[in-house]
N, CA, C and O atoms as a MOPAC input file, in Angstrom:
PM7 MOZYME 1SCF
protein

 N     -7.28800 1   -10.53700 1    -4.81900 1
 C     -7.79000 1   -10.27100 1    -3.47700 1
 C     -6.61100 1    -9.92000 1    -2.56500 1
 O     -5.51800 1   -10.46400 1    -2.71900 1
 N     -6.83100 1    -9.04000 1    -1.64900 1
 C     -5.80800 1    -8.61800 1    -0.69800 1
 C     -5.36200 1    -9.81700 1     0.14100 1
 O     -6.17700 1   -10.66300 1     0.50800 1
 N     -4.05600 1    -9.88300 1     0.44100 1
 C     -3.52900 1   -10.97000 1     1.27200 1
 C     -3.76200 1   -10.61800 1     2.73600 1
 O     -3.49700 1    -9.49400 1     3.16300 1
 N     -4.25800 1   -11.58800 1     3.50300 1
 C     -4.54100 1   -11.37400 1     4.92700 1
 C     -3.59800 1   -12.22900 1     5.76000 1
 O     -3.44100 1   -13.42500 1     5.51400 1
 N     -2.96700 1   -11.59300 1     6.75900 1
 C     -2.11300 1   -12.29600 1     7.71000 1
 C     -2.67200 1   -12.02400 1     9.09900 1
 O     -2.90700 1   -10.87200 1     9.46500 1
 N     -2.88500 1   -13.08400 1     9.87200 1
 C     -3.34100 1   -12.92800 1    11.26400 1
 C     -2.11500 1   -13.05800 1    12.15500 1
 O     -1.53900 1   -14.13800 1    12.28200 1
 N     -1.72100 1   -11.93700 1    12.77500 1
 C     -0.48000 1   -11.87300 1    13.53400 1
 C     -0.52300 1   -12.66200 1    14.83300 1
 O      0.50400 1   -13.15200 1    15.30200 1
 N     -1.71700 1   -12.78600 1    15.41700 1
 C     -1.85100 1   -13.48600 1    16.69400 1
 C     -3.29500 1   -13.95500 1    16.86600 1
 O     -4.15000 1   -13.70000 1    16.01700 1
 N     -3.54600 1   -14.63100 1    17.96000 1
 C     -4.88600 1   -15.15400 1    18.24300 1
 C     -5.75800 1   -14.06600 1    18.84800 1
 O     -5.26000 1   -13.15700 1    19.51100 1
 N     -7.06400 1   -14.16300 1    18.61500 1
 C     -8.01200 1   -13.23500 1    19.20200 1
 C     -8.87100 1   -12.56000 1    18.15400 1
 O     -8.66500 1   -12.72100 1    16.95100 1
 N     -9.85100 1   -11.79100 1    18.64700 1
 C    -10.77200 1   -11.08200 1    17.76900 1
 C    -10.02900 1    -9.98600 1    17.00800 1
 O     -9.19300 1    -9.28300 1    17.57500 1
 N    -10.34400 1    -9.84900 1    15.71300 1
 C     -9.71400 1    -8.85500 1    14.84800 1
 C    -10.71400 1    -7.75200 1    14.49300 1
 O    -11.92600 1    -7.94200 1    14.58900 1
 N    -10.19200 1    -6.61700 1    14.09000 1
 C    -11.02800 1    -5.49300 1    13.64700 1
 C    -11.72600 1    -5.88900 1    12.34300 1
 O    -11.19300 1    -6.67300 1    11.55800 1
 N    -12.91400 1    -5.34400 1    12.12400 1
 C    -13.61000 1    -5.61400 1    10.86500 1
 C    -12.95100 1    -4.81200 1     9.74300 1
 O    -12.38700 1    -3.74400 1     9.97700 1
 N    -13.03200 1    -5.33800 1     8.53600 1
 C    -12.48200 1    -4.65500 1     7.36900 1
 C    -13.28000 1    -5.06900 1     6.14500 1
 O    -13.93600 1    -6.11000 1     6.12800 1
 N    -13.20600 1    -4.23300 1     5.13200 1
 C    -13.80600 1    -4.58600 1     3.84600 1
 C    -12.96400 1    -3.96000 1     2.74400 1
 O    -12.28000 1    -2.95700 1     2.94700 1
 N    -13.03500 1    -4.58000 1     1.57600 1
 C    -12.29100 1    -4.10900 1     0.41200 1
 C    -13.28300 1    -3.88600 1    -0.71400 1
 O    -14.10100 1    -4.75300 1    -1.01900 1
 N    -13.20200 1    -2.70400 1    -1.33200 1
 C    -14.03800 1    -2.38500 1    -2.48100 1
 C    -13.13500 1    -1.78100 1    -3.54100 1
 O    -12.72300 1    -0.62600 1    -3.43400 1
 N    -12.82800 1    -2.57200 1    -4.56700 1
 C    -11.88900 1    -2.18700 1    -5.62600 1
 C    -10.53400 1    -1.86800 1    -4.99700 1
 O     -9.87400 1    -2.77400 1    -4.48900 1
 N    -10.10200 1    -0.60400 1    -5.01800 1
 C     -8.80100 1    -0.22300 1    -4.47300 1
 C     -8.90700 1     0.40100 1    -3.08400 1
 O     -7.92000 1     0.91100 1    -2.55500 1
 N    -10.08700 1     0.36100 1    -2.49900 1
 C    -10.32300 1     0.98900 1    -1.19700 1
 C    -10.35900 1    -0.05100 1    -0.09100 1
 O    -10.93800 1    -1.12700 1    -0.24400 1
 N     -9.72300 1     0.29300 1     1.03700 1
 C     -9.73600 1    -0.56100 1     2.22300 1
 C    -10.41100 1     0.20900 1     3.34400 1
 O    -10.01400 1     1.32900 1     3.66500 1
 N    -11.43700 1    -0.39500 1     3.94200 1
 C    -12.16300 1     0.19400 1     5.06200 1
 C    -11.79200 1    -0.60100 1     6.31200 1
 O    -11.96700 1    -1.81900 1     6.35500 1
 N    -11.28500 1     0.08600 1     7.31300 1
 C    -10.90100 1    -0.56500 1     8.57300 1
 C    -11.83600 1    -0.09300 1     9.67500 1
 O    -11.87600 1     1.09500 1     9.99700 1
 N    -12.58600 1    -1.02000 1    10.24900 1
 C    -13.44000 1    -0.73500 1    11.40200 1
 C    -14.42600 1     0.38700 1    11.19500 1
 O    -14.84100 1     1.01600 1    12.16900 1
 N    -14.81700 1     0.66400 1     9.97100 1
 C    -15.73100 1     1.76100 1     9.64100 1
 C    -15.24500 1     3.10300 1    10.17200 1
 O    -16.04400 1     4.01600 1    10.38100 1
 N    -13.92600 1     3.22900 1    10.39300 1
 C    -13.35400 1     4.49400 1    10.85400 1
 C    -12.30600 1     5.04100 1     9.89000 1
 O    -12.09900 1     6.25200 1     9.81500 1
 N    -11.64800 1     4.15100 1     9.15700 1
 C    -10.56700 1     4.57400 1     8.26900 1
 C    -10.81300 1     4.00500 1     6.87800 1
 O    -11.05800 1     2.81000 1     6.71500 1
 N    -10.74400 1     4.88400 1     5.87600 1
 C    -10.83700 1     4.46900 1     4.47700 1
 C     -9.51800 1     4.84100 1     3.81400 1
 O     -9.09300 1     5.99500 1     3.87600 1
 N     -8.87100 1     3.87400 1     3.18200 1
 C     -7.60900 1     4.11200 1     2.50000 1
 C     -7.74900 1     3.77300 1     1.02400 1
 O     -8.19000 1     2.68000 1     0.67200 1
 N     -7.37400 1     4.70900 1     0.16600 1
 C     -7.29200 1     4.43500 1    -1.26700 1
 C     -5.89600 1     3.87200 1    -1.49200 1
 O     -4.93300 1     4.63100 1    -1.59700 1
 N     -5.77700 1     2.55400 1    -1.56600 1
 C     -4.47300 1     1.89700 1    -1.64000 1
 C     -3.74000 1     2.22600 1    -2.93000 1
 O     -2.51300 1     2.32700 1    -2.93800 1
 N     -4.47000 1     2.39300 1    -4.00800 1
 C     -3.82900 1     2.73600 1    -5.28200 1
 C     -3.10600 1     4.07900 1    -5.17900 1
 O     -2.00400 1     4.23300 1    -5.70700 1
 N     -3.71800 1     5.04400 1    -4.50600 1
 C     -3.09600 1     6.36500 1    -4.39500 1
 C     -1.89300 1     6.35800 1    -3.45200 1
 O     -1.07700 1     7.27900 1    -3.48900 1
 N     -1.77700 1     5.33800 1    -2.61400 1
 C     -0.64200 1     5.23000 1    -1.69200 1
 C      0.55300 1     4.51700 1    -2.31300 1
 O      1.65600 1     4.57800 1    -1.77100 1
 N      0.34800 1     3.83700 1    -3.44800 1
 C      1.44700 1     3.13800 1    -4.11600 1
 C      2.52400 1     4.14700 1    -4.50700 1
 O      2.21400 1     5.25600 1    -4.94100 1
 N      3.79400 1     3.75700 1    -4.35100 1
 C      4.91600 1     4.64900 1    -4.65000 1
 C      6.05900 1     3.83200 1    -5.25400 1
 O      5.93700 1     2.62200 1    -5.44400 1
 N      7.15200 1     4.50000 1    -5.54800 1
 C      8.32200 1     3.82400 1    -6.10700 1
 C      9.15100 1     3.12300 1    -5.04000 1
 O     10.25900 1     2.66300 1    -5.31600 1
 N      8.63400 1     3.03900 1    -3.85100 1
 C      9.26100 1     2.35200 1    -2.71700 1
 C      8.15900 1     1.63500 1    -1.94500 1
 O      6.98100 1     1.96200 1    -2.09400 1
 N      8.53600 1     0.65900 1    -1.12100 1
 C      7.55700 1    -0.06300 1    -0.30800 1
 C      6.87600 1     0.90700 1     0.65900 1
 O      7.53400 1     1.75000 1     1.26900 1
 N      5.55900 1     0.78200 1     0.79200 1
 C      4.78400 1     1.63200 1     1.68800 1
 C      4.25300 1     0.76300 1     2.82200 1
 O      3.69000 1    -0.30700 1     2.59100 1
 N      4.44100 1     1.24200 1     4.05700 1
 C      3.97000 1     0.53400 1     5.25400 1
 C      3.09600 1     1.49700 1     6.04700 1
 O      3.53500 1     2.59600 1     6.38500 1
 N      1.87200 1     1.09600 1     6.34500 1
 C      0.93900 1     1.93800 1     7.08500 1
 C      0.53200 1     1.20600 1     8.35700 1
 O     -0.01400 1     0.10500 1     8.29800 1
 N      0.79700 1     1.81900 1     9.50500 1
 C      0.36200 1     1.27000 1    10.79000 1
 C     -1.01400 1     1.82600 1    11.11900 1
 O     -1.25200 1     3.02700 1    10.99000 1
 N     -1.90700 1     0.96200 1    11.53800 1
 C     -3.22800 1     1.37800 1    12.00300 1
 C     -3.30200 1     1.00200 1    13.47100 1
 O     -3.18300 1    -0.16500 1    13.84300 1
 N     -3.50200 1     2.02100 1    14.29500 1
 C     -3.47100 1     1.82800 1    15.73500 1
 C     -4.76600 1     2.31200 1    16.36700 1
 O     -5.61400 1     2.92200 1    15.71600 1
 N     -4.89100 1     2.02200 1    17.64600 1
 C     -6.06500 1     2.42100 1    18.41600 1
 C     -5.61400 1     3.09800 1    19.70000 1
 O     -4.56900 1     2.76600 1    20.25900 1
 N     -6.41600 1     4.05000 1    20.15700 1
 C     -6.15900 1     4.62000 1    21.48100 1
 C     -6.95600 1     3.82600 1    22.51200 1
 O     -7.59100 1     2.82800 1    22.17400 1
 N     -6.92300 1     4.26400 1    23.76100 1
 C     -7.60400 1     3.51400 1    24.83100 1
 C     -9.11900 1     3.54400 1    24.70400 1
 O     -9.80700 1     2.78200 1    25.38300 1
 N     -9.65800 1     4.42100 1    23.83500 1
 C    -11.10400 1     4.53200 1    23.66400 1
 C    -11.60300 1     3.85700 1    22.39000 1
 O    -12.79800 1     3.89400 1    22.09700 1
 N    -10.69200 1     3.23800 1    21.62800 1
 C    -11.07700 1     2.52600 1    20.41700 1
 C    -11.04500 1     3.36900 1    19.16300 1
 O    -11.40900 1     2.88800 1    18.09100 1
 N    -10.61500 1     4.62400 1    19.26900 1
 C    -10.50300 1     5.46900 1    18.07100 1
 C     -9.28500 1     5.02600 1    17.26500 1
 O     -8.18900 1     4.88400 1    17.80800 1
 N     -9.48500 1     4.81000 1    15.97700 1
 C     -8.41200 1     4.34600 1    15.10700 1
 C     -7.66700 1     5.52000 1    14.48700 1
 O     -8.22200 1     6.60200 1    14.29600 1
 N     -6.40500 1     5.28100 1    14.18100 1
 C     -5.58700 1     6.28300 1    13.51400 1
 C     -4.48600 1     5.61200 1    12.71600 1
 O     -4.23800 1     4.41600 1    12.86500 1
 N     -3.82500 1     6.39200 1    11.86400 1
 C     -2.70300 1     5.87500 1    11.08900 1
 C     -1.43700 1     6.54200 1    11.59900 1
 O     -0.93500 1     7.48900 1    10.99300 1
 N     -0.94500 1     6.06200 1    12.67000 1
 C      0.25500 1     6.64700 1    13.26300 1
 C      0.45800 1     6.08400 1    14.64000 1
 O      0.27400 1     4.89200 1    14.88600 1
 N      0.84300 1     6.96800 1    15.53500 1
 C      1.11500 1     6.47800 1    16.88900 1
 C     -0.18500 1     6.31200 1    17.65800 1
 O     -1.06600 1     7.17100 1    17.61900 1
 N     -0.28300 1     5.21600 1    18.34200 1
 C     -1.41800 1     4.90000 1    19.18900 1
 C     -0.95600 1     3.90400 1    20.23300 1
 O      0.20400 1     3.49200 1    20.23300 1
 N     -1.83100 1     3.52500 1    21.10000 1
 C     -1.44100 1     2.59500 1    22.16400 1
 C     -1.36100 1     1.14600 1    21.68500 1
 O     -0.49300 1     0.39300 1    22.12600 1
 N     -2.26100 1     0.75600 1    20.78700 1
 C     -2.35800 1    -0.64600 1    20.39300 1
 C     -2.33800 1    -0.78100 1    18.87500 1
 O     -2.97900 1    -0.00900 1    18.16300 1
 N     -1.59600 1    -1.77000 1    18.39100 1
 C     -1.65800 1    -2.09000 1    16.97000 1
 C     -2.97400 1    -2.78900 1    16.67900 1
 O     -3.40300 1    -3.66000 1    17.43600 1
 N     -3.61100 1    -2.40700 1    15.58700 1
 C     -4.84300 1    -3.03600 1    15.12900 1
 C     -4.58000 1    -3.75000 1    13.80400 1
 O     -5.03800 1    -4.87100 1    13.58400 1
 N     -3.83100 1    -3.07400 1    12.92400 1
 C     -3.53800 1    -3.64100 1    11.60500 1
 C     -2.32700 1    -2.93300 1    11.00700 1
 O     -1.92300 1    -1.85700 1    11.44500 1
 N     -1.77500 1    -3.57200 1    10.00400 1
 C     -0.70400 1    -2.97500 1     9.21600 1
 C     -0.99800 1    -3.26900 1     7.75400 1
 O     -1.45700 1    -4.35600 1     7.40300 1
 N     -0.72600 1    -2.28100 1     6.90700 1
 C     -0.92500 1    -2.43900 1     5.46900 1
 C      0.44300 1    -2.29400 1     4.80500 1
 O      1.17100 1    -1.33300 1     5.05500 1
 N      0.77700 1    -3.26100 1     3.95900 1
 C      2.04200 1    -3.21700 1     3.22200 1
 C      1.75400 1    -3.23500 1     1.73000 1
 O      1.14400 1    -4.16500 1     1.20100 1
 N      2.21300 1    -2.17500 1     1.06800 1
 C      2.04400 1    -2.03300 1    -0.37700 1
 C      3.43500 1    -2.08900 1    -0.98900 1
 O      4.26900 1    -1.23300 1    -0.69300 1
 N      3.70200 1    -3.07700 1    -1.83500 1
 C      5.04000 1    -3.16900 1    -2.43700 1
 C      5.29300 1    -2.02100 1    -3.41700 1
 O      4.36100 1    -1.39000 1    -3.91600 1
 N      6.56200 1    -1.77300 1    -3.67500 1
 C      6.96100 1    -0.70300 1    -4.59500 1
 C      6.33100 1    -0.90700 1    -5.96900 1
 O      6.16300 1    -2.03400 1    -6.43400 1
 N      5.99200 1     0.20100 1    -6.60100 1
 C      5.43700 1     0.17000 1    -7.96100 1
 C      6.43500 1    -0.52100 1    -8.88900 1
 O      7.64000 1    -0.28900 1    -8.79700 1
 N      5.93300 1    -1.35800 1    -9.76900 1
 C      6.75400 1    -2.06200 1   -10.74500 1
 C      6.62800 1    -1.36900 1   -12.10200 1
 O      5.63200 1    -0.70700 1   -12.39100 1
 N      7.66200 1    -1.54000 1   -12.92300 1
 C      7.68600 1    -0.92400 1   -14.24500 1
 C      8.08200 1    -1.95200 1   -15.30200 1
 O      8.79500 1    -2.91400 1   -15.01900 1
 N      7.60300 1    -1.72700 1   -16.52900 1
 C      8.12000 1    -2.45300 1   -17.68600 1
 C      8.99900 1    -1.46600 1   -18.43600 1
 O      8.69100 1    -0.27600 1   -18.51200 1
 N     10.08800 1    -1.96600 1   -18.98400 1
 C     11.01400 1    -1.11200 1   -19.71600 1
 C     11.12400 1    -1.60200 1   -21.15500 1
 O     11.27800 1    -2.79600 1   -21.41000 1
 N     11.04100 1    -0.66200 1   -22.08400 1
 C     11.11700 1    -0.96600 1   -23.49800 1
 C     12.12100 1    -0.02200 1   -24.14600 1
 O     12.11300 1     1.18200 1   -23.89000 1
 N     12.98300 1    -0.58000 1   -24.98400 1
 C     13.93100 1     0.25800 1   -25.71600 1
 C     13.22400 1     0.84700 1   -26.92800 1
 O     12.62500 1     0.11700 1   -27.71700 1
 N     13.29400 1     2.17700 1   -27.07800 1
 C     12.63800 1     2.87600 1   -28.18500 1
 C     13.62200 1     3.85600 1   -28.81800 1
 O     14.66400 1     4.17100 1   -28.24300 1
 N     13.27100 1     4.33200 1   -30.01400 1
 C     14.11300 1     5.33800 1   -30.67100 1
 C     14.12400 1     6.61900 1   -29.84700 1
 O     13.10200 1     7.02300 1   -29.29200 1
 N     15.27900 1     7.24300 1   -29.77500 1
 C     15.43500 1     8.49500 1   -29.04400 1
 C     15.04900 1     9.64900 1   -29.96500 1
 O     15.74100 1     9.89800 1   -30.95300 1
 N     13.95000 1    10.36800 1   -29.66300 1
 C     13.53200 1    11.47300 1   -30.53400 1
 C     14.52400 1    12.64300 1   -30.49900 1
 O     14.51600 1    13.49000 1   -31.39200 1
 N     15.36500 1    12.68900 1   -29.48100 1
 C     16.34300 1    13.77500 1   -29.35100 1
 C     17.73200 1    13.37200 1   -29.84900 1
 O     18.71300 1    14.07500 1   -29.60600 1
 N     17.81000 1    12.25300 1   -30.53700 1
 C     19.11900 1    11.77500 1   -31.00400 1
 C     19.74000 1    12.78400 1   -31.97500 1
 O     19.08600 1    13.30400 1   -32.88000 1
 N     21.02400 1    13.03300 1   -31.74500 1
 C     21.78200 1    13.93800 1   -32.61800 1
 C     23.14100 1    13.29100 1   -32.84000 1
 O     23.95700 1    13.21100 1   -31.92200 1
 N     23.37900 1    12.83000 1   -34.06700 1
 C     24.63200 1    12.12200 1   -34.35600 1
 C     25.85200 1    13.02400 1   -34.21800 1
 O     26.97500 1    12.52800 1   -34.13000 1
 N     25.65100 1    14.34600 1   -34.19800 1
 C     26.75900 1    15.29200 1   -34.02900 1
 C     27.25600 1    15.33300 1   -32.58100 1
 O     28.39700 1    15.71700 1   -32.32200 1
 N     26.40000 1    14.93700 1   -31.64700 1
 C     26.78200 1    14.96800 1   -30.23100 1
 C     27.41700 1    13.63100 1   -29.86100 1
 O     26.85700 1    12.57500 1   -30.15600 1
 N     28.58600 1    13.67000 1   -29.21400 1
 C     29.30500 1    12.41500 1   -28.93000 1
 C     28.59300 1    11.48400 1   -27.94700 1
 O     28.78000 1    10.27000 1   -28.01800 1
 N     27.79800 1    12.01000 1   -27.05100 1
 C     27.14100 1    11.16100 1   -26.04800 1
 C     25.66300 1    10.94300 1   -26.32700 1
 O     24.93800 1    10.45600 1   -25.46000 1
 N     25.21000 1    11.29200 1   -27.51000 1
 C     23.82100 1    11.09800 1   -27.88300 1
 C     23.61000 1     9.63400 1   -28.26600 1
 O     24.43700 1     9.02800 1   -28.94700 1
 N     22.49100 1     9.08800 1   -27.81700 1
 C     22.19300 1     7.68300 1   -28.07800 1
 C     21.01000 1     7.57200 1   -29.03900 1
 O     20.06700 1     8.36000 1   -28.97100 1
 N     21.07300 1     6.57600 1   -29.94100 1
 C     19.99600 1     6.36500 1   -30.90900 1
 C     18.72200 1     5.87000 1   -30.23100 1
 O     17.61700 1     6.08900 1   -30.72600 1
 N     18.89100 1     5.20500 1   -29.09900 1
 C     17.73000 1     4.65900 1   -28.39700 1
 C     17.69800 1     5.16200 1   -26.95900 1
 O     18.69400 1     5.65000 1   -26.42500 1
 N     16.54200 1     5.02900 1   -26.35900 1
 C     16.35200 1     5.36300 1   -24.95500 1
 C     15.41400 1     4.32200 1   -24.35000 1
 O     14.79000 1     3.54600 1   -25.07400 1
 N     15.31900 1     4.30800 1   -23.05300 1
 C     14.44200 1     3.34900 1   -22.36800 1
 C     13.14400 1     4.04800 1   -21.97000 1
 O     13.16000 1     5.08600 1   -21.30800 1
 N     12.03800 1     3.47300 1   -22.37800 1
 C     10.71100 1     3.97800 1   -21.99900 1
 C     10.20100 1     3.12100 1   -20.84700 1
 O     10.09500 1     1.90100 1   -20.97000 1
 N      9.88700 1     3.76500 1   -19.72800 1
 C      9.37100 1     3.05600 1   -18.55300 1
 C      7.87900 1     3.30800 1   -18.41200 1
 O      7.42400 1     4.45000 1   -18.46500 1
 N      7.12200 1     2.23200 1   -18.23300 1
 C      5.68300 1     2.35100 1   -18.01300 1
 C      5.32600 1     1.59000 1   -16.73900 1
 O      5.74500 1     0.45000 1   -16.54300 1
 N      4.55200 1     2.23700 1   -15.88500 1
 C      4.14400 1     1.61600 1   -14.63000 1
 C      3.18800 1     0.45300 1   -14.89700 1
 O      2.27200 1     0.55800 1   -15.71200 1
 N      3.42000 1    -0.64300 1   -14.20200 1
 C      2.49600 1    -1.77300 1   -14.24600 1
 C      1.24900 1    -1.34900 1   -13.46400 1
 O      1.38400 1    -0.78600 1   -12.37800 1
 N      0.05500 1    -1.59900 1   -13.97400 1
 C     -1.16300 1    -1.18300 1   -13.26200 1
 C     -1.20400 1    -1.73700 1   -11.83200 1
 O     -0.77500 1    -2.86100 1   -11.57100 1
 N     -1.73000 1    -0.92200 1   -10.92000 1
 C     -1.86000 1    -1.31300 1    -9.51900 1
 C     -2.75000 1    -2.54500 1    -9.40300 1
 O     -3.75900 1    -2.66500 1   -10.09900 1
 N     -2.36500 1    -3.45600 1    -8.51500 1
 C     -3.18700 1    -4.63000 1    -8.23200 1
 C     -3.27700 1    -4.82500 1    -6.72500 1
 O     -2.26000 1    -4.92500 1    -6.03900 1
 N     -4.48700 1    -4.87700 1    -6.22800 1
 C     -4.69700 1    -5.08300 1    -4.78600 1
 C     -4.21900 1    -6.47000 1    -4.36300 1
 O     -4.02300 1    -6.72400 1    -3.17500 1
 N     -4.03000 1    -7.37300 1    -5.33500 1
 C     -3.53100 1    -8.71800 1    -5.04200 1
 C     -2.12600 1    -8.67900 1    -4.43400 1
 O     -1.71200 1    -9.63600 1    -3.77800 1
 N     -1.39600 1    -7.59500 1    -4.64300 1
 C     -0.03000 1    -7.47900 1    -4.12700 1
 C      0.03300 1    -6.86900 1    -2.73200 1
 O      1.10500 1    -6.82400 1    -2.12800 1
 N     -1.10000 1    -6.40000 1    -2.21000 1
 C     -1.14900 1    -5.72500 1    -0.90800 1
 C     -1.37300 1    -6.76200 1     0.19200 1
 O     -2.12700 1    -7.72000 1     0.02300 1
 N     -0.68800 1    -6.54200 1     1.33800 1
 C     -0.85000 1    -7.42400 1     2.49700 1
 C     -1.44500 1    -6.62900 1     3.65500 1
 O     -0.96200 1    -5.55000 1     4.00100 1
 N     -2.50000 1    -7.18200 1     4.24600 1
 C     -3.12300 1    -6.61300 1     5.43700 1
 C     -2.84600 1    -7.56000 1     6.60200 1
 O     -3.28100 1    -8.71200 1     6.59300 1
 N     -2.12300 1    -7.07000 1     7.59900 1
 C     -1.83000 1    -7.85600 1     8.79600 1
 C     -2.76200 1    -7.39500 1     9.90600 1
 O     -2.81400 1    -6.20700 1    10.22500 1
 N     -3.49900 1    -8.33500 1    10.49400 1
 C     -4.46000 1    -8.02300 1    11.54300 1
 C     -3.94500 1    -8.49700 1    12.89900 1
 O     -3.40400 1    -9.59600 1    13.02600 1
 N     -4.12200 1    -7.64700 1    13.90400 1
 C     -3.71400 1    -7.96600 1    15.27500 1
 C     -4.95000 1    -8.12700 1    16.14100 1
 O     -5.99600 1    -7.54200 1    15.85900 1
 N     -4.82900 1    -8.92500 1    17.20000 1
 C     -5.93500 1    -9.11900 1    18.12900 1
 C     -6.27300 1    -7.79000 1    18.79500 1
 O     -5.38700 1    -7.01300 1    19.15300 1
 N     -7.57000 1    -7.54600 1    18.95200 1
 C     -8.02500 1    -6.32400 1    19.60200 1
 C     -7.77900 1    -6.40400 1    21.10500 1
 O     -7.86600 1    -7.47500 1    21.70700 1
 N     -7.47600 1    -5.27600 1    21.68700 1
 C     -7.22100 1    -5.19800 1    23.13100 1
 C     -8.55700 1    -5.36300 1    23.85800 1
 O     -9.53200 1    -4.68100 1    23.54300 1
 N     -8.59000 1    -6.26900 1    24.82700 1
 C     -9.82200 1    -6.49800 1    25.59300 1
 C    -10.14600 1    -5.25700 1    26.41900 1
 O     -9.25200 1    -4.58800 1    26.93600 1
 N    -11.43300 1    -4.96300 1    26.53300 1
 C    -11.88900 1    -3.83100 1    27.32600 1
 C    -11.99100 1    -2.52900 1    26.54300 1
 O    -12.54800 1    -1.55300 1    27.04500 1
 N    -11.46000 1    -2.49600 1    25.31900 1
 C    -11.55500 1    -1.30300 1    24.48600 1
 C    -12.75400 1    -1.46000 1    23.57100 1
 O    -12.94500 1    -2.51600 1    22.96800 1
 N    -13.57100 1    -0.40200 1    23.46400 1
 C    -14.75900 1    -0.43700 1    22.62800 1
 C    -14.41700 1     0.19600 1    21.29100 1
 O    -14.09700 1     1.38300 1    21.22000 1
 N    -14.48600 1    -0.61000 1    20.22000 1
 C    -14.16700 1    -0.15800 1    18.87000 1
 C    -15.45300 1     0.17800 1    18.14800 1
 O    -16.11900 1    -0.71200 1    17.61800 1
 N    -15.80900 1     1.44300 1    18.12000 1
 C    -17.05100 1     1.85500 1    17.44300 1
 C    -16.75900 1     2.90900 1    16.41600 1
 O    -17.67300 1     3.38400 1    15.74200 1

């Protein structure tokens, strides 16, 4: 299950999780698996003065999504291109395989909604 952090006191935006998808306030759908990369991914979800949500600059923070860098397993295997005639050729090489994405590693930080803004 996705990790939830409440950054401050107050009413938070609604959200739901379905497999690898995160729905924020019925306005933004994020496929978290497709956002995973070889580096940490941070997504800001903000609101304008009218309650419209976006992933970028806005007036108010609503939520933040943090996806840690993709992890790999490494296994030493025979090098199919090995050539004993070449001085720098190696008999083995490292095979890297990505660890399957897990939503359990994702953190959703929720911020209190700005009073007077209608989030629809």
